[in-house]
N, C-alpha and C positions, 0 to 999 in steps of 0.2 A: 823744109820749115820745121821739122819736128827738131831738129838740132838746135833751133834757136832755143828751145826751153832748157837745154842744157850747156850753154855758151858758156865757158870758163870766164871769158870777159865781162858777162854779166855779174859775176861773183866779185871779181874785181872792183867792178865799179860799185856795186851796191852792198858788200859787205861792210864797208865802213858807216855807209849811212845805216844800216841796221844796228850795228853797234852803238852808233851815236845815238840812236832814237831809243834802245834800250835804255844808254845810260841816263838819257833826259828822262824817261817815263819813272826811271827808279828813282832819280832826283828829286823828283816833283812828289813822287809818292811817300818818299822820306822825310822831306819838309813838311807835307801835310799832316802827316802821322806825328812828327814831332810836335808841331805846333798845335795840332788837335789836343794835345794833352795840356795846354797851358790854360786855364782859366781865363776870361777876360774881365779885367778889373770892373768895367763898368756892367757886367753881367748880362749883356743881349744876345740873344741868340743871331744868327746868321739873318733871318727872317726880319726880327726887330731891328736890326742894324739897317738892312736894305729899306725898311719902312720909314726910319728916321732919315736916310740918305734921300729918299723920296721927296719928303717934305721939304727939306733942305733946297733940293734942286728944283723943285716945283715940276716934279715930274708925276701930276696928280692923275694921269691918264694911264699910267703905269702899274699893271698889277703884279702880284706875287704869288708863283705857284710851287708846289713839291712835285719833283719828276723823281723817278726811280733810277738805280745807278749809283756807280761812283765816281765822284767828278764829273758828273755828267751837266754841270752848271751853264747855262748859256741865257742870253738875252734873245728874245724873238723880236726884230724890228718890225714885222708885219701885224702880229697880234698885239705889240707893246705889252707882253708879258715877261717877266723875269723868273727862270724855272731852275730852283735851285735843288741840288740831290739832299737826301735826308740828313746826312752827316752837315752839311752847311746850313741846311733851314733849322734845323733842330739844334746844332752844336752851338755851345757858348763858350768858342774858344778864339784864341787869335787866328787861326787857321779860317774859322769859318767866317769870319768878318772880314777877312783878306779876301777870300773867293766872292763872298757877296757881293762886296764893295766894287772889286773888278768888274762884274758883270752891269753893275749899277753904273760904272764908266761907260759902258756901250751904250746903255739908254740915253746917257746925257750927250755921247755924240751923235745919236739919232735925233735927238731934240734939236742940236745945233747945226745939223746937217753938215756934221763932219766929212770932209770930202773922201779920204780913203776909205771910209765907212761906206758910203755912198756906191764907190767905184767897187769894194769888195762885193756888196749886194748884187750889183748889176753884172759882175761877172760869173757868177754863180751858174746860170743856166749854160753859158759856153764851155765850164770847167766841167760839168756833169758830162756834157756831150761829148766834149775832147778827151776825158779820161778814157773813154769807151772807144770812139770812133778814131782818134789818133792813133793808137798802136795798129789797129786793123790795116789802116790805109798802109802806113809804114810796113807791115810784113805783105800786104798784097804789091806793095811797089817793089820790093825786094825780090819777091816770089818771081814777079812778071818782068824784072829788068827794067821798071817804069820808074826812073829817077823823079820825074816830076811829081809822082805821085806820092812817094814814099817822102818828098820833102813837104808836101802838103802836109801830110799826117804829121811830120815831126812839128811843123807850125801850130796845126792844131791840138798836139799834145803837149806844146808849150806853155798852154794855156795855164795849166795846173801849177806850172811853176812862176808863172806872172802873180797867180792867185797868192802862192804861199809868199810871194815877194810884197805884195799890197798888204797882206795880213799882219806883216811885222808892225808898221808903223800903229795900227789900229790897235794892237794888242798892248803895245809899250804905251801908247797913249792913255789907254784905259788902265792900265796898271799907275802909271803918274797920276791918274786922275783919285785912282782909290786911295793911294797913300797920302795925297793931300786932304781928302775929303774925311777921311778916319781921324785924322789929327784937329781939323777943323771943327768938326761937330764933337769932340771930345770922347769918340767910341776908344780910340787908341789914346791911352792916358800915361803911359811909362814908356822910355828909350826900350826896354825889353821888348813890349810889346809891339813898338815901331820896327824892332830888328825883326821880330819873327815876321810882320807883314811882309817886310822886304826880301826876306828868305822864301816864303811861299811865293810872291810872285815873279820873284826872279828866276825861280825853278821854274816855274809856269812857263816862262819867256823862253827859257831854253828848249822847250818842245816845238816852238814855231821855229826857232832858227834852224833844229834839227829837220823838220819838215821841209823847210826851204833848202838845205843843203842835200836831201834825199830827193827831191824835185829836180834839182839843178843836175845831178848826177845820173839820173833816168834819162831826162834829155841829152846830156853826155853821151850815154852809153848809145841812145838810139842814132845819133848823129856821126859815133864811130862807125854804126853798122852801116848807115848810108854812105856816108864819105870815104870812109877807110876800106869798103868792102870794093869800091868803085876804084879806088886807087889800085887795091892788089890785083883788080882785073887788068 
C-alpha cells in the first residue's frame, strides 16, 4: 500500500491536471487583477451593483454580506445570502461588478428552481462522503484483492466527477445571466466594460473546466489501478 503514494502512473495522470489547474488559477487572477484597475463608468461598487440587480430581479429575500478572503464570493441558497469578498464588495471596477453579477445569477437560478443547480445542491452530501470513502474502499479492495469492493469504491469516488460535470452548466448559465443583466440595468455601459466582464467571467469558467478534467483523470487513474492491475496478474 505504501507504494501507491509514489506510483509514477499517478504523476502521469495528474501532472497535466495540476498544470491545467495552475494555468486556470493564474488566468482568472490575471483577468481579475487587470479589470480591477478599470473603474466602472456607473461608479457602483460590487455590493451596490448586486443591490440593483436584486431589485431588478425581484430577489427581495436575498441579503448581501461581506466575507473575508480573495475571490471567495459565493451564493448560499440555504441562507439566501450573497457573500462577496472585500475587493468585490467594496471595489468599483469592471471586475467587481462582473463577479457580483455572476453570484447574483446563482440567486436567480435558485429563485427559478433551475434544475442543474438543484441537482448540484442535492449531490453535495454524496460528494462529501465519496471524496473520503471512495479511495479508502478502492485501496482496501486492491490490498485484499477484492475486486467488487474496489469497484464500489470507484463508483463512490466518481461522484466528484459527476459533481464537477453538473457544475459546468450551473456556472456557465450564471455567467450568461450576469452578462445580460449588467447590460439591461445599465451597470455596464461601454463595449470596453462588456469586454472586461466577458474576460473575467470566461477566465473563471476555465477553472471549472480544469476541475472537471482533474476529477476525470483521478477516476481514470483509479480505474487503471483496479482493472489494469487485474489484467497484469
